[in-house]
Each structure stands twice: as structure tokens, then as C-alpha cells.
C-alpha positions as CSV (number, residue, x, y, z in Angstrom):
1,M,104.5,20.0,-24.8
2,A,102.8,22.3,-27.8
3,F,103.7,25.7,-28.6
4,T,102.4,28.6,-30.0
5,I,104.0,31.7,-31.6
6,T,102.5,35.7,-30.3
7,D,103.7,38.8,-31.8
8,G,104.8,41.2,-29.3
9,G,106.0,44.8,-28.3
10,I,103.8,46.0,-31.8
11,E,104.9,49.8,-30.1
12,T,107.9,50.1,-29.1
13,A,108.9,48.1,-31.9
14,L,107.0,50.3,-34.4
15,I,108.6,53.6,-33.0
16,E,112.3,51.6,-31.7
17,R,112.8,49.4,-35.0
18,L,110.6,50.7,-37.3
19,G,111.0,54.3,-36.8
20,Q,107.1,55.5,-36.4
21,E,105.5,58.2,-34.9
22,L,102.1,57.4,-32.3
23,P,100.3,60.1,-30.7
24,E,99.8,58.7,-27.5
25,F,101.3,55.4,-27.8
26,A,98.3,54.4,-30.7
27,A,99.4,51.9,-32.9
28,F,96.0,51.6,-34.5
29,V,96.6,55.4,-36.1
30,L,99.3,53.0,-38.9
31,L,96.0,52.0,-40.2
32,G,94.7,54.9,-41.8
33,T,97.6,55.3,-44.4
34,D,99.3,53.4,-46.7
35,E,102.6,53.7,-45.7
36,G,101.1,52.9,-42.0
37,R,100.1,49.8,-43.5
38,A,103.9,49.0,-44.8
39,A,104.9,49.0,-41.8
40,L,102.3,47.1,-39.5
41,R,103.4,44.4,-42.1
42,E,107.3,45.1,-41.4
43,Y,106.3,44.7,-38.1
44,Y,104.7,41.0,-38.3
45,R,107.2,40.1,-40.5
46,P,109.6,38.0,-38.1
47,F,107.3,36.8,-36.0
48,L,105.5,35.4,-39.4
49,E,108.9,34.0,-40.7
50,I,109.5,32.4,-37.3
51,A,106.2,30.0,-37.2
52,A,106.6,29.7,-40.9
53,T,110.0,28.2,-41.2
54,T,109.4,26.2,-37.3
55,G,105.9,25.1,-38.3
56,T,104.7,26.7,-35.5
57,P,100.8,28.1,-35.0
58,I,101.3,32.2,-34.6
59,V,98.5,34.0,-33.3
60,L,99.5,37.9,-34.1
61,D,97.6,40.7,-31.9
62,T,96.1,43.9,-33.6
63,P,97.2,47.0,-33.4
64,T,93.6,48.5,-31.5
65,W,94.5,48.1,-28.2
66,R,93.9,52.1,-27.6
67,A,91.1,51.9,-30.2
68,N,88.1,52.4,-27.5
69,P,85.9,55.4,-27.1
70,D,88.5,56.8,-23.9
71,W,91.2,57.1,-26.2
72,G,89.9,57.7,-29.6
73,A,87.7,60.9,-28.2
74,V,91.6,62.1,-27.0
75,L,93.0,61.4,-30.6
76,G,89.9,63.0,-32.5
77,Y,88.1,60.0,-33.2
78,D,85.0,58.7,-32.6
79,A,82.9,55.7,-32.5
80,Q,82.3,54.8,-35.9
81,A,85.5,55.8,-36.9
82,L,87.0,53.4,-34.2
83,A,84.8,50.9,-35.7
84,R,86.8,51.0,-38.8
85,M,90.7,50.9,-37.6
86,D,89.3,47.5,-35.1
87,T,87.8,46.4,-38.7
88,K,91.5,47.2,-40.5
89,G,93.3,46.3,-37.6
90,Y,91.6,42.9,-38.1
91,E,92.5,42.6,-41.8
92,A,96.1,44.2,-41.9
93,A,96.6,40.6,-39.1
94,Q,94.8,38.2,-41.4
95,A,96.7,39.8,-44.6
96,A,100.0,39.8,-43.1
97,L,98.9,36.0,-42.7
98,E,98.2,35.4,-46.2
99,L,101.3,36.8,-47.1
100,A,103.0,34.5,-45.6
101,N,100.7,32.0,-46.1
102,L,100.0,31.0,-43.3
103,S,96.0,32.0,-43.0
104,D,94.3,28.8,-41.9
105,A,96.2,30.0,-38.7
106,L,93.4,33.9,-38.4
107,D,90.9,32.2,-35.7
108,D,87.8,34.1,-37.1
109,Q,86.1,33.9,-33.2
């Protein structure tokens, strides 16, 4: 049986473990600052370490599940800003994989 590691509980971990404030439980807002992106890298770190040390494939989620028109309006983001956040979410996950030398795990689909 083959296994794949995934991250999980991003918002809870960002709040509880990393002390981040997430308006409306929206982690994508962290993509807009250097400090926020650093918190996201720290969130991904333990999952990446497990994948790297065990040689197990990993799938990373992006912090963008609230980056949609409904929640974006509540948070003051228009469609263009949300599109930028979606792109930044992908780039953050890609950068985390590259830092862990796991960029081959990135699925460009």
C-alpha cells in the first residue's frame, strides 16, 4: 500500500501554534505580507520534514479556500485581488516544496 502525506488543519495551526490572526478564518490574507508568508512556511515545515526524511510523497494544500467572491467581499477583496491571492497561494506552496528540496512533488495540474 502506498502512502502520501498531506498537511492539515492550516487555519487552526496558524492561530493556535503560530499565533496568527485570521479575519473570518481566512488564511489567504497572510499571503499579503512577508511575515504572513513566513508563518505559512513555518506551518508547512513539519509536514515537509516528514516527507523528506521518509521519502514519502506529499500534497500541500494552499491557504486559499476562503479566497472566493463571497468571502472576498466580506474581507474587502475584489475579483482581481482574489486571483492574485490564489496565485500567491500556489507560489507559497511551490516555494515551500523547493525549500525542502521536494519540488518534484509539485503537481502542475
